[in-house]
PDB file of N, CA, C, O and CB in Angstrom:
ATOM      1  N   MET A   1       0.846  -1.177   0.000  1.00  0.00           N
ATOM      2  CA  MET A   1       0.000   0.000   0.000  1.00  0.00           C
ATOM      3  C   MET A   1       0.893   1.243   0.000  1.00  0.00           C
ATOM      4  O   MET A   1       1.359   1.702   1.043  1.00  0.00           O
ATOM      5  CB  MET A   1      -0.963  -0.003   1.226  1.00  0.00           C
ATOM      6  N   ASP A   2       1.106   1.751  -1.166  1.00  0.00           N
ATOM      7  CA  ASP A   2       1.937   2.935  -1.317  1.00  0.00           C
ATOM      8  C   ASP A   2       1.089   4.019  -1.969  1.00  0.00           C
ATOM      9  O   ASP A   2       1.027   4.122  -3.194  1.00  0.00           O
ATOM     10  CB  ASP A   2       3.222   2.630  -2.160  1.00  0.00           C
ATOM     11  N   THR A   3       0.456   4.805  -1.159  1.00  0.00           N
ATOM     12  CA  THR A   3      -0.510   5.797  -1.621  1.00  0.00           C
ATOM     13  C   THR A   3       0.036   6.745  -2.685  1.00  0.00           C
ATOM     14  O   THR A   3      -0.689   7.037  -3.636  1.00  0.00           O
ATOM     15  CB  THR A   3      -0.994   6.592  -0.459  1.00  0.00           C
ATOM     16  N   PRO A   4       1.273   7.246  -2.584  1.00  0.00           N
ATOM     17  CA  PRO A   4       1.738   8.168  -3.624  1.00  0.00           C
ATOM     18  C   PRO A   4       1.622   7.617  -5.041  1.00  0.00           C
ATOM     19  O   PRO A   4       1.388   8.381  -5.977  1.00  0.00           O
ATOM     20  CB  PRO A   4       3.160   8.536  -3.363  1.00  0.00           C
ATOM     21  N   HIS A   5       1.781   6.313  -5.216  1.00  0.00           N
ATOM     22  CA  HIS A   5       1.681   5.754  -6.566  1.00  0.00           C
ATOM     23  C   HIS A   5       0.245   5.739  -7.089  1.00  0.00           C
ATOM     24  O   HIS A   5       0.029   5.597  -8.293  1.00  0.00           O
ATOM     25  CB  HIS A   5       2.243   4.346  -6.584  1.00  0.00           C
ATOM     26  N   LEU A   6      -0.720   5.881  -6.214  1.00  0.00           N
ATOM     27  CA  LEU A   6      -2.113   5.931  -6.643  1.00  0.00           C
ATOM     28  C   LEU A   6      -2.506   7.311  -7.169  1.00  0.00           C
ATOM     29  O   LEU A   6      -3.511   7.448  -7.867  1.00  0.00           O
ATOM     30  CB  LEU A   6      -3.022   5.542  -5.495  1.00  0.00           C
ATOM     31  N   LEU A   7      -1.727   8.316  -6.840  1.00  0.00           N
ATOM     32  CA  LEU A   7      -2.061   9.689  -7.226  1.00  0.00           C
ATOM     33  C   LEU A   7      -2.194   9.861  -8.734  1.00  0.00           C
ATOM     34  O   LEU A   7      -3.049  10.620  -9.191  1.00  0.00           O
ATOM     35  CB  LEU A   7      -1.011  10.639  -6.704  1.00  0.00           C
ATOM     36  N   ALA A   8      -1.381   9.185  -9.499  1.00  0.00           N
ATOM     37  CA  ALA A   8      -1.419   9.327 -10.962  1.00  0.00           C
ATOM     38  C   ALA A   8      -2.720   8.806 -11.552  1.00  0.00           C
ATOM     39  O   ALA A   8      -3.106   9.204 -12.652  1.00  0.00           O
ATOM     40  CB  ALA A   8      -0.243   8.593 -11.593  1.00  0.00           C
ATOM     41  N   LYS A   9      -3.395   7.926 -10.836  1.00  0.00           N
ATOM     42  CA  LYS A   9      -4.646   7.351 -11.335  1.00  0.00           C
ATOM     43  C   LYS A   9      -5.860   8.236 -11.081  1.00  0.00           C
ATOM     44  O   LYS A   9      -6.929   7.996 -11.643  1.00  0.00           O
ATOM     45  CB  LYS A   9      -4.873   6.007 -10.704  1.00  0.00           C
ATOM     46  N   ILE A  10      -5.709   9.240 -10.255  1.00  0.00           N
ATOM     47  CA  ILE A  10      -6.825  10.121  -9.915  1.00  0.00           C
ATOM     48  C   ILE A  10      -6.994  11.151 -11.026  1.00  0.00           C
ATOM     49  O   ILE A  10      -6.041  11.843 -11.386  1.00  0.00           O
ATOM     50  CB  ILE A  10      -6.594  10.822  -8.537  1.00  0.00           C
ATOM     51  N   LYS A  11      -8.182  11.251 -11.560  1.00  0.00           N
ATOM     52  CA  LYS A  11      -8.443  12.147 -12.690  1.00  0.00           C
ATOM     53  C   LYS A  11      -8.772  13.573 -12.262  1.00  0.00           C
ATOM     54  O   LYS A  11      -8.584  14.510 -13.038  1.00  0.00           O
ATOM     55  CB  LYS A  11      -9.575  11.603 -13.519  1.00  0.00           C
ATOM     56  N   ARG A  12      -9.246  13.739 -11.072  1.00  0.00           N
ATOM     57  CA  ARG A  12      -9.614  15.070 -10.565  1.00  0.00           C
ATOM     58  C   ARG A  12      -8.389  15.773  -9.983  1.00  0.00           C
ATOM     59  O   ARG A  12      -7.393  15.121  -9.670  1.00  0.00           O
ATOM     60  CB  ARG A  12     -10.729  14.959  -9.493  1.00  0.00           C
ATOM     61  N   PRO A  13      -8.455  17.098  -9.833  1.00  0.00           N
ATOM     62  CA  PRO A  13      -7.352  17.815  -9.200  1.00  0.00           C
ATOM     63  C   PRO A  13      -7.165  17.352  -7.748  1.00  0.00           C
ATOM     64  O   PRO A  13      -8.130  17.159  -7.009  1.00  0.00           O
ATOM     65  CB  PRO A  13      -7.604  19.336  -9.249  1.00  0.00           C
ATOM     66  N   VAL A  14      -5.907  17.182  -7.370  1.00  0.00           N
ATOM     67  CA  VAL A  14      -5.566  16.716  -6.024  1.00  0.00           C
ATOM     68  C   VAL A  14      -4.641  17.733  -5.377  1.00  0.00           C
ATOM     69  O   VAL A  14      -3.678  18.194  -5.989  1.00  0.00           O
ATOM     70  CB  VAL A  14      -4.900  15.305  -6.063  1.00  0.00           C
ATOM     71  N   LEU A  15      -4.942  18.073  -4.144  1.00  0.00           N
ATOM     72  CA  LEU A  15      -4.085  18.943  -3.343  1.00  0.00           C
ATOM     73  C   LEU A  15      -3.500  18.092  -2.233  1.00  0.00           C
ATOM     74  O   LEU A  15      -4.238  17.522  -1.429  1.00  0.00           O
ATOM     75  CB  LEU A  15      -4.874  20.180  -2.767  1.00  0.00           C
ATOM     76  N   LEU A  16      -2.183  18.004  -2.183  1.00  0.00           N
ATOM     77  CA  LEU A  16      -1.491  17.180  -1.200  1.00  0.00           C
ATOM     78  C   LEU A  16      -0.623  18.071  -0.332  1.00  0.00           C
ATOM     79  O   LEU A  16       0.215  18.822  -0.831  1.00  0.00           O
ATOM     80  CB  LEU A  16      -0.638  16.083  -1.888  1.00  0.00           C
ATOM     81  N   PHE A  17      -0.833  17.981   0.969  1.00  0.00           N
ATOM     82  CA  PHE A  17      -0.019  18.732   1.916  1.00  0.00           C
ATOM     83  C   PHE A  17       1.072  17.833   2.470  1.00  0.00           C
ATOM     84  O   PHE A  17       0.822  16.685   2.838  1.00  0.00           O
ATOM     85  CB  PHE A  17      -0.885  19.305   3.058  1.00  0.00           C
ATOM     86  N   VAL A  18       2.284  18.368   2.526  1.00  0.00           N
ATOM     87  CA  VAL A  18       3.425  17.634   3.072  1.00  0.00           C
ATOM     88  C   VAL A  18       4.070  18.489   4.153  1.00  0.00           C
ATOM     89  O   VAL A  18       4.481  19.621   3.898  1.00  0.00           O
ATOM     90  CB  VAL A  18       4.458  17.268   1.953  1.00  0.00           C
ATOM     91  N   GLY A  19       4.154  17.945   5.351  1.00  0.00           N
ATOM     92  CA  GLY A  19       4.846  18.625   6.446  1.00  0.00           C
ATOM     93  C   GLY A  19       6.300  18.190   6.464  1.00  0.00           C
ATOM     94  O   GLY A  19       6.585  16.994   6.401  1.00  0.00           O
ATOM     95  N   THR A  20       7.220  19.132   6.549  1.00  0.00           N
ATOM     96  CA  THR A  20       8.638  18.787   6.511  1.00  0.00           C
ATOM     97  C   THR A  20       9.104  18.061   7.767  1.00  0.00           C
ATOM     98  O   THR A  20      10.170  17.445   7.759  1.00  0.00           O
ATOM     99  CB  THR A  20       9.459  20.031   6.317  1.00  0.00           C
ATOM    100  N   LYS A  21       8.332  18.121   8.836  1.00  0.00           N
ATOM    101  CA  LYS A  21       8.690  17.434  10.091  1.00  0.00           C
ATOM    102  C   LYS A  21       7.828  16.197  10.311  1.00  0.00           C
ATOM    103  O   LYS A  21       7.717  15.713  11.438  1.00  0.00           O
ATOM    104  CB  LYS A  21       8.543  18.389  11.289  1.00  0.00           C
ATOM    105  N   ASP A  22       7.222  15.683   9.253  1.00  0.00           N
ATOM    106  CA  ASP A  22       6.352  14.505   9.340  1.00  0.00           C
ATOM    107  C   ASP A  22       7.201  13.267   9.653  1.00  0.00           C
ATOM    108  O   ASP A  22       8.104  12.913   8.896  1.00  0.00           O
ATOM    109  CB  ASP A  22       5.551  14.304   8.010  1.00  0.00           C
ATOM    110  N   LYS A  23       6.893  12.616  10.786  1.00  0.00           N
ATOM    111  CA  LYS A  23       7.608  11.397  11.172  1.00  0.00           C
ATOM    112  C   LYS A  23       6.755  10.159  10.936  1.00  0.00           C
ATOM    113  O   LYS A  23       7.207   9.040  11.177  1.00  0.00           O
ATOM    114  CB  LYS A  23       8.029  11.467  12.641  1.00  0.00           C
ATOM    115  N   VAL A  24       5.521  10.350  10.465  1.00  0.00           N
ATOM    116  CA  VAL A  24       4.626   9.230  10.176  1.00  0.00           C
ATOM    117  C   VAL A  24       4.851   8.732   8.761  1.00  0.00           C
ATOM    118  O   VAL A  24       4.999   7.531   8.534  1.00  0.00           O
ATOM    119  CB  VAL A  24       3.156   9.640  10.371  1.00  0.00           C
ATOM    120  N   VAL A  25       4.876   9.662   7.804  1.00  0.00           N
ATOM    121  CA  VAL A  25       5.110   9.313   6.396  1.00  0.00           C
ATOM    122  C   VAL A  25       6.465   9.912   6.021  1.00  0.00           C
ATOM    123  O   VAL A  25       6.549  11.000   5.451  1.00  0.00           O
ATOM    124  CB  VAL A  25       3.943   9.853   5.441  1.00  0.00           C
ATOM    125  N   LYS A  26       7.499   9.188   6.351  1.00  0.00           N
ATOM    126  CA  LYS A  26       8.856   9.687   6.121  1.00  0.00           C
ATOM    127  C   LYS A  26       9.223   9.594   4.639  1.00  0.00           C
ATOM    128  O   LYS A  26       8.889   8.625   3.958  1.00  0.00           O
ATOM    129  CB  LYS A  26       9.871   8.899   6.971  1.00  0.00           C
ATOM    130  N   GLY A  27       9.916  10.621   4.162  1.00  0.00           N
ATOM    131  CA  GLY A  27      10.420  10.608   2.789  1.00  0.00           C
ATOM    132  C   GLY A  27       9.369  10.818   1.719  1.00  0.00           C
ATOM    133  O   GLY A  27       9.586  10.446   0.566  1.00  0.00           O
ATOM    134  N   LEU A  28       8.243  11.401   2.070  1.00  0.00           N
ATOM    135  CA  LEU A  28       7.167  11.585   1.094  1.00  0.00           C
ATOM    136  C   LEU A  28       7.604  12.458  -0.080  1.00  0.00           C
ATOM    137  O   LEU A  28       7.297  12.141  -1.230  1.00  0.00           O
ATOM    138  CB  LEU A  28       5.948  12.201   1.770  1.00  0.00           C
ATOM    139  N   LEU A  29       8.303  13.533   0.186  1.00  0.00           N
ATOM    140  CA  LEU A  29       8.734  14.402  -0.913  1.00  0.00           C
ATOM    141  C   LEU A  29       9.635  13.656  -1.890  1.00  0.00           C
ATOM    142  O   LEU A  29       9.519  13.840  -3.101  1.00  0.00           O
ATOM    143  CB  LEU A  29       9.465  15.630  -0.365  1.00  0.00           C
ATOM    144  N   LYS A  30      10.522  12.824  -1.382  1.00  0.00           N
ATOM    145  CA  LYS A  30      11.405  12.050  -2.272  1.00  0.00           C
ATOM    146  C   LYS A  30      10.600  11.056  -3.100  1.00  0.00           C
ATOM    147  O   LYS A  30      10.903  10.835  -4.273  1.00  0.00           O
ATOM    148  CB  LYS A  30      12.483  11.302  -1.454  1.00  0.00           C
ATOM    149  N   LYS A  31       9.576  10.457  -2.498  1.00  0.00           N
ATOM    150  CA  LYS A  31       8.722   9.525  -3.248  1.00  0.00           C
ATOM    151  C   LYS A  31       7.974  10.261  -4.354  1.00  0.00           C
ATOM    152  O   LYS A  31       7.833   9.752  -5.466  1.00  0.00           O
ATOM    153  CB  LYS A  31       7.719   8.820  -2.303  1.00  0.00           C
ATOM    154  N   LEU A  32       7.502  11.449  -4.043  1.00  0.00           N
ATOM    155  CA  LEU A  32       6.750  12.229  -5.025  1.00  0.00           C
ATOM    156  C   LEU A  32       7.634  12.639  -6.200  1.00  0.00           C
ATOM    157  O   LEU A  32       7.163  12.704  -7.335  1.00  0.00           O
ATOM    158  CB  LEU A  32       6.143  13.471  -4.367  1.00  0.00           C
ATOM    159  N   GLU A  33       8.902  12.915  -5.939  1.00  0.00           N
ATOM    160  CA  GLU A  33       9.825  13.317  -7.005  1.00  0.00           C
ATOM    161  C   GLU A  33      10.025  12.201  -8.027  1.00  0.00           C
ATOM    162  O   GLU A  33      10.324  12.479  -9.189  1.00  0.00           O
ATOM    163  CB  GLU A  33      11.173  13.723  -6.413  1.00  0.00           C
ATOM    164  N   LYS A  34       9.865  10.951  -7.615  1.00  0.00           N
ATOM    165  CA  LYS A  34      10.073   9.810  -8.501  1.00  0.00           C
ATOM    166  C   LYS A  34       8.848   9.483  -9.351  1.00  0.00           C
ATOM    167  O   LYS A  34       8.934   8.686 -10.285  1.00  0.00           O
ATOM    168  CB  LYS A  34      10.457   8.604  -7.690  1.00  0.00           C
ATOM    169  N   LEU A  35       7.717  10.091  -9.032  1.00  0.00           N
ATOM    170  CA  LEU A  35       6.485   9.802  -9.764  1.00  0.00           C
ATOM    171  C   LEU A  35       6.428  10.600 -11.059  1.00  0.00           C
ATOM    172  O   LEU A  35       7.053  11.655 -11.165  1.00  0.00           O
ATOM    173  CB  LEU A  35       5.258  10.112  -8.896  1.00  0.00           C
ATOM    174  N   PRO A  36       5.686  10.107 -12.042  1.00  0.00           N
ATOM    175  CA  PRO A  36       5.502  10.885 -13.274  1.00  0.00           C
ATOM    176  C   PRO A  36       4.783  12.200 -12.970  1.00  0.00           C
ATOM    177  O   PRO A  36       3.929  12.266 -12.086  1.00  0.00           O
ATOM    178  CB  PRO A  36       4.705  10.068 -14.323  1.00  0.00           C
ATOM    179  N   VAL A  37       5.135  13.220 -13.703  1.00  0.00           N
ATOM    180  CA  VAL A  37       4.522  14.534 -13.502  1.00  0.00           C
ATOM    181  C   VAL A  37       3.056  14.467 -13.909  1.00  0.00           C
ATOM    182  O   VAL A  37       2.715  13.967 -14.981  1.00  0.00           O
ATOM    183  CB  VAL A  37       5.270  15.633 -14.315  1.00  0.00           C
ATOM    184  N   SER A  38       2.207  14.975 -13.044  1.00  0.00           N
ATOM    185  CA  SER A  38       0.774  14.990 -13.324  1.00  0.00           C
ATOM    186  C   SER A  38       0.268  16.415 -13.174  1.00  0.00           C
ATOM    187  O   SER A  38       0.549  17.080 -12.176  1.00  0.00           O
ATOM    188  CB  SER A  38      -0.001  14.020 -12.380  1.00  0.00           C
ATOM    189  N   GLY A  39      -0.470  16.876 -14.158  1.00  0.00           N
ATOM    190  CA  GLY A  39      -1.043  18.213 -14.082  1.00  0.00           C
ATOM    191  C   GLY A  39      -2.161  18.316 -13.060  1.00  0.00           C
ATOM    192  O   GLY A  39      -2.603  19.416 -12.726  1.00  0.00           O
ATOM    193  N   ASN A  40      -2.622  17.172 -12.562  1.00  0.00           N
ATOM    194  CA  ASN A  40      -3.717  17.165 -11.594  1.00  0.00           C
ATOM    195  C   ASN A  40      -3.247  17.285 -10.156  1.00  0.00           C
ATOM    196  O   ASN A  40      -4.067  17.485  -9.260  1.00  0.00           O
ATOM    197  CB  ASN A  40      -4.519  15.913 -11.747  1.00  0.00           C
ATOM    198  N   LEU A  41      -1.944  17.168  -9.912  1.00  0.00           N
ATOM    199  CA  LEU A  41      -1.419  17.141  -8.551  1.00  0.00           C
ATOM    200  C   LEU A  41      -0.760  18.461  -8.182  1.00  0.00           C
ATOM    201  O   LEU A  41       0.135  18.945  -8.875  1.00  0.00           O
ATOM    202  CB  LEU A  41      -0.425  16.003  -8.393  1.00  0.00           C
ATOM    203  N   THR A  42      -1.220  19.030  -7.077  1.00  0.00           N
ATOM    204  CA  THR A  42      -0.601  20.212  -6.499  1.00  0.00           C
ATOM    205  C   THR A  42      -0.073  19.813  -5.134  1.00  0.00           C
ATOM    206  O   THR A  42      -0.817  19.301  -4.298  1.00  0.00           O
ATOM    207  CB  THR A  42      -1.609  21.414  -6.402  1.00  0.00           C
ATOM    208  N   VAL A  43       1.215  20.049  -4.911  1.00  0.00           N
ATOM    209  CA  VAL A  43       1.837  19.702  -3.639  1.00  0.00           C
ATOM    210  C   VAL A  43       2.162  20.986  -2.892  1.00  0.00           C
ATOM    211  O   VAL A  43       2.848  21.867  -3.410  1.00  0.00           O
ATOM    212  CB  VAL A  43       3.116  18.841  -3.851  1.00  0.00           C
ATOM    213  N   GLU A  44       1.664  21.076  -1.676  1.00  0.00           N
ATOM    214  CA  GLU A  44       1.946  22.213  -0.801  1.00  0.00           C
ATOM    215  C   GLU A  44       2.858  21.724   0.314  1.00  0.00           C
ATOM    216  O   GLU A  44       2.451  20.906   1.139  1.00  0.00           O
ATOM    217  CB  GLU A  44       0.626  22.842  -0.223  1.00  0.00           C
ATOM    218  N   VAL A  45       4.086  22.220   0.341  1.00  0.00           N
ATOM    219  CA  VAL A  45       5.036  21.850   1.384  1.00  0.00           C
ATOM    220  C   VAL A  45       4.931  22.872   2.504  1.00  0.00           C
ATOM    221  O   VAL A  45       5.066  24.076   2.287  1.00  0.00           O
ATOM    222  CB  VAL A  45       6.495  21.771   0.829  1.00  0.00           C
ATOM    223  N   MET A  46       4.688  22.367   3.700  1.00  0.00           N
ATOM    224  CA  MET A  46       4.537  23.247   4.855  1.00  0.00           C
ATOM    225  C   MET A  46       5.745  23.065   5.769  1.00  0.00           C
ATOM    226  O   MET A  46       5.855  22.094   6.517  1.00  0.00           O
ATOM    227  CB  MET A  46       3.207  22.952   5.621  1.00  0.00           C
ATOM    228  N   GLU A  47       6.631  24.026   5.677  1.00  0.00           N
ATOM    229  CA  GLU A  47       7.890  23.993   6.425  1.00  0.00           C
ATOM    230  C   GLU A  47       7.624  23.986   7.930  1.00  0.00           C
ATOM    231  O   GLU A  47       6.967  24.880   8.463  1.00  0.00           O
ATOM    232  CB  GLU A  47       8.773  25.198   6.048  1.00  0.00           C
ATOM    233  N   GLY A  48       8.145  22.964   8.601  1.00  0.00           N
ATOM    234  CA  GLY A  48       8.022  22.864  10.054  1.00  0.00           C
ATOM    235  C   GLY A  48       6.809  22.104  10.557  1.00  0.00           C
ATOM    236  O   GLY A  48       6.721  21.797  11.746  1.00  0.00           O
ATOM    237  N   ALA A  49       5.871  21.794   9.669  1.00  0.00           N
ATOM    238  CA  ALA A  49       4.641  21.092  10.086  1.00  0.00           C
ATOM    239  C   ALA A  49       4.917  19.600  10.233  1.00  0.00           C
ATOM    240  O   ALA A  49       5.739  19.029   9.517  1.00  0.00           O
ATOM    241  CB  ALA A  49       3.490  21.326   9.061  1.00  0.00           C
ATOM    242  N   ASP A  50       4.209  18.980  11.182  1.00  0.00           N
ATOM    243  CA  ASP A  50       4.317  17.540  11.335  1.00  0.00           C
ATOM    244  C   ASP A  50       3.173  16.859  10.586  1.00  0.00           C
ATOM    245  O   ASP A  50       2.515  17.496   9.764  1.00  0.00           O
ATOM    246  CB  ASP A  50       4.307  17.146  12.829  1.00  0.00           C
ATOM    247  N   HIS A  51       2.932  15.604  10.848  1.00  0.00           N
ATOM    248  CA  HIS A  51       1.906  14.842  10.129  1.00  0.00           C
ATOM    249  C   HIS A  51       0.496  15.371  10.377  1.00  0.00           C
ATOM    250  O   HIS A  51      -0.382  15.233   9.524  1.00  0.00           O
ATOM    251  CB  HIS A  51       1.974  13.383  10.529  1.00  0.00           C
ATOM    252  N   PHE A  52       0.280  15.975  11.544  1.00  0.00           N
ATOM    253  CA  PHE A  52      -1.072  16.379  11.922  1.00  0.00           C
ATOM    254  C   PHE A  52      -1.338  17.872  11.746  1.00  0.00           C
ATOM    255  O   PHE A  52      -2.450  18.328  12.014  1.00  0.00           O
ATOM    256  CB  PHE A  52      -1.326  15.998  13.346  1.00  0.00           C
ATOM    257  N   PHE A  53      -0.348  18.641  11.305  1.00  0.00           N
ATOM    258  CA  PHE A  53      -0.517  20.077  11.012  1.00  0.00           C
ATOM    259  C   PHE A  53      -1.182  20.816  12.177  1.00  0.00           C
ATOM    260  O   PHE A  53      -2.173  21.524  12.000  1.00  0.00           O
ATOM    261  CB  PHE A  53      -1.354  20.266   9.733  1.00  0.00           C
ATOM    262  N   ARG A  54      -0.622  20.634  13.346  1.00  0.00           N
ATOM    263  CA  ARG A  54      -1.180  21.264  14.551  1.00  0.00           C
ATOM    264  C   ARG A  54      -0.872  22.765  14.587  1.00  0.00           C
ATOM    265  O   ARG A  54      -0.043  23.280  13.837  1.00  0.00           O
ATOM    266  CB  ARG A  54      -0.623  20.582  15.816  1.00  0.00           C
ATOM    267  N   ASP A  55      -1.572  23.427  15.483  1.00  0.00           N
ATOM    268  CA  ASP A  55      -1.373  24.838  15.784  1.00  0.00           C
ATOM    269  C   ASP A  55      -1.611  25.712  14.555  1.00  0.00           C
ATOM    270  O   ASP A  55      -2.601  25.531  13.847  1.00  0.00           O
ATOM    271  CB  ASP A  55       0.033  25.065  16.323  1.00  0.00           C
ATOM    272  N   LEU A  56      -0.725  26.641  14.304  1.00  0.00           N
ATOM    273  CA  LEU A  56      -0.918  27.595  13.204  1.00  0.00           C
ATOM    274  C   LEU A  56      -0.828  26.937  11.839  1.00  0.00           C
ATOM    275  O   LEU A  56      -1.319  27.488  10.854  1.00  0.00           O
ATOM    276  CB  LEU A  56       0.103  28.703  13.294  1.00  0.00           C
ATOM    277  N   TYR A  57      -0.206  25.763  11.767  1.00  0.00           N
ATOM    278  CA  TYR A  57      -0.126  25.067  10.485  1.00  0.00           C
ATOM    279  C   TYR A  57      -1.520  24.691   9.983  1.00  0.00           C
ATOM    280  O   TYR A  57      -1.775  24.705   8.779  1.00  0.00           O
ATOM    281  CB  TYR A  57       0.751  23.812  10.611  1.00  0.00           C
ATOM    282  N   ALA A  58      -2.404  24.360  10.892  1.00  0.00           N
ATOM    283  CA  ALA A  58      -3.771  23.999  10.497  1.00  0.00           C
ATOM    284  C   ALA A  58      -4.467  25.184   9.832  1.00  0.00           C
ATOM    285  O   ALA A  58      -5.186  25.019   8.847  1.00  0.00           O
ATOM    286  CB  ALA A  58      -4.584  23.522  11.724  1.00  0.00           C
ATOM    287  N   GLU A  59      -4.250  26.360  10.371  1.00  0.00           N
ATOM    288  CA  GLU A  59      -4.860  27.556   9.779  1.00  0.00           C
ATOM    289  C   GLU A  59      -4.303  27.811   8.374  1.00  0.00           C
ATOM    290  O   GLU A  59      -5.054  28.132   7.453  1.00  0.00           O
ATOM    291  CB  GLU A  59      -4.617  28.789  10.681  1.00  0.00           C
ATOM    292  N   ASP A  60      -3.004  27.668   8.220  1.00  0.00           N
ATOM    293  CA  ASP A  60      -2.393  27.840   6.893  1.00  0.00           C
ATOM    294  C   ASP A  60      -2.917  26.793   5.919  1.00  0.00           C
ATOM    295  O   ASP A  60      -3.197  27.100   4.760  1.00  0.00           O
ATOM    296  CB  ASP A  60      -0.855  27.752   6.987  1.00  0.00           C
ATOM    297  N   LEU A  61      -3.048  25.555   6.393  1.00  0.00           N
ATOM    298  CA  LEU A  61      -3.551  24.475   5.558  1.00  0.00           C
ATOM    299  C   LEU A  61      -4.962  24.804   5.058  1.00  0.00           C
ATOM    300  O   LEU A  61      -5.261  24.643   3.875  1.00  0.00           O
ATOM    301  CB  LEU A  61      -3.550  23.143   6.340  1.00  0.00           C
ATOM    302  N   VAL A  62      -5.810  25.259   5.952  1.00  0.00           N
ATOM    303  CA  VAL A  62      -7.190  25.594   5.566  1.00  0.00           C
ATOM    304  C   VAL A  62      -7.201  26.735   4.553  1.00  0.00           C
ATOM    305  O   VAL A  62      -7.937  26.681   3.568  1.00  0.00           O
ATOM    306  CB  VAL A  62      -8.027  25.980   6.810  1.00  0.00           C
ATOM    307  N   ASP A  63      -6.396  27.760   4.784  1.00  0.00           N
ATOM    308  CA  ASP A  63      -6.343  28.885   3.843  1.00  0.00           C
ATOM    309  C   ASP A  63      -5.930  28.416   2.446  1.00  0.00           C
ATOM    310  O   ASP A  63      -6.525  28.824   1.448  1.00  0.00           O
ATOM    311  CB  ASP A  63      -5.363  29.961   4.351  1.00  0.00           C
ATOM    312  N   ARG A  64      -4.917  27.567   2.381  1.00  0.00           N
ATOM    313  CA  ARG A  64      -4.446  27.068   1.088  1.00  0.00           C
ATOM    314  C   ARG A  64      -5.475  26.145   0.436  1.00  0.00           C
ATOM    315  O   ARG A  64      -5.645  26.159  -0.783  1.00  0.00           O
ATOM    316  CB  ARG A  64      -3.117  26.329   1.258  1.00  0.00           C
ATOM    317  N   ALA A  65      -6.151  25.352   1.246  1.00  0.00           N
ATOM    318  CA  ALA A  65      -7.175  24.451   0.708  1.00  0.00           C
ATOM    319  C   ALA A  65      -8.344  25.247   0.130  1.00  0.00           C
ATOM    320  O   ALA A  65      -8.868  24.897  -0.927  1.00  0.00           O
ATOM    321  CB  ALA A  65      -7.678  23.486   1.804  1.00  0.00           C
ATOM    322  N   VAL A  66      -8.749  26.300   0.805  1.00  0.00           N
ATOM    323  CA  VAL A  66      -9.851  27.131   0.315  1.00  0.00           C
ATOM    324  C   VAL A  66      -9.465  27.774  -1.016  1.00  0.00           C
ATOM    325  O   VAL A  66     -10.276  27.817  -1.942  1.00  0.00           O
ATOM    326  CB  VAL A  66     -10.225  28.221   1.356  1.00  0.00           C
ATOM    327  N   GLU A  67      -8.239  28.270  -1.116  1.00  0.00           N
ATOM    328  CA  GLU A  67      -7.773  28.851  -2.391  1.00  0.00           C
ATOM    329  C   GLU A  67      -7.821  27.813  -3.506  1.00  0.00           C
ATOM    330  O   GLU A  67      -8.247  28.115  -4.621  1.00  0.00           O
ATOM    331  CB  GLU A  67      -6.334  29.404  -2.247  1.00  0.00           C
ATOM    332  N   PHE A  68      -7.388  26.599  -3.212  1.00  0.00           N
ATOM    333  CA  PHE A  68      -7.372  25.517  -4.200  1.00  0.00           C
ATOM    334  C   PHE A  68      -8.783  25.169  -4.659  1.00  0.00           C
ATOM    335  O   PHE A  68      -9.022  24.965  -5.849  1.00  0.00           O
ATOM    336  CB  PHE A  68      -6.688  24.273  -3.620  1.00  0.00           C
ATOM    337  N   ILE A  69      -9.701  25.103  -3.728  1.00  0.00           N
ATOM    338  CA  ILE A  69     -11.091  24.741  -4.057  1.00  0.00           C
ATOM    339  C   ILE A  69     -11.752  25.836  -4.885  1.00  0.00           C
ATOM    340  O   ILE A  69     -12.560  25.541  -5.766  1.00  0.00           O
ATOM    341  CB  ILE A  69     -11.908  24.487  -2.768  1.00  0.00           C
ATOM    342  N   ARG A  70     -11.432  27.052  -4.624  1.00  0.00           N
ATOM    343  CA  ARG A  70     -12.057  28.177  -5.352  1.00  0.00           C
ATOM    344  C   ARG A  70     -11.556  28.320  -6.781  1.00  0.00           C
ATOM    345  O   ARG A  70     -12.177  29.030  -7.572  1.00  0.00           O
ATOM    346  CB  ARG A  70     -11.806  29.471  -4.613  1.00  0.00           C
ATOM    347  N   LYS A  71     -10.467  27.676  -7.132  1.00  0.00           N
ATOM    348  CA  LYS A  71      -9.912  27.804  -8.496  1.00  0.00           C
ATOM    349  C   LYS A  71     -10.759  27.102  -9.505  1.00  0.00           C
ATOM    350  O   LYS A  71     -10.437  27.111 -10.694  1.00  0.00           O
ATOM    351  CB  LYS A  71      -8.506  27.256  -8.561  1.00  0.00           C
TER     352      LYS A  71
END
């Protein structure tokens, strides 16, 4: 079960958040770099955020998600 490889099969636009301090899904950015480029995938890297995007990261995540949905 390697979720990043499923991203290419999704036909709708996908917004993926990656926290640079994520200890649950380690190496996600490196895995994403190896995947074929997809125009449907938008990756938002949140510097300092962990897997759960606690505190102010959650607010930033929501703001970015709302912008993505409104496009």
